[in-house]
C-alpha angles and dihedrals in degrees: 000000000000121000125212122211116191113237109255137168087267095058102027092108091056091046091051092047091052093046092047090050092053096037105027095174094053135063120214097180095101090051090049091049090049091051090054094046135013119347106166090156089070133050090217132005124178134155132190136195107223120220134193097211101313097335118099109232105166153338133249141168147187125215139161139195125238088228093055105036097167094056123086115196125208111233133195092352112178147128122221113253094247091054098049124114094037099096095258093125091055092048091048091050091050090050091051091050092048092046090051092048093047089050091057101256119147100202138031120212141170140174128221142166107261097223102037096054106040095140092048092050089056088056093048092053090046089054091056101260124146123215140211135175116262112224105154106162093213090063113081099195128164101219122166091218139359118319112227126202113209120200139183133173112230095190128064098283136088118276113261119212120240092239095205098293110172115274102171092231088164087063089050089049089055091051089051090055091053110127106176113112097204 
């Protein structure tokens, strides 16, 4: 059974190392710092280091926007390369879905780069999510390929698409380029 340890000041270096290993072109440290302290730009912001017994195997998170209070987003979801192929990603996704449902959310959502996360997108479809391309003109993002928004209703109603509502992915991109280690 997997264990989840909330990211804290004491383990932020480990969380950042895991995240940088899985996503080498992105930096989650600013998001992790925000989750420990102030995060007024989000309704909720939590991250966990995931362990198989005492061995760290991945990272995951849950966040939501004030503007979309019924939607829980999956953040920094990944399994370390040496732990892949063992079903951990599926278990982590199920935990995220259950956490979101138990917290009163109605939908789960995430965004990802279509090309960089092919294996993950297969899992999202397997878990019943639907996808659409994100092309909001207000967001000036520098993606290598198409950005996909995945959605799934976790209550007894049909899944509604995101329909290009603004996500401020350019703001997230700026947080990922954060270099200060304070």
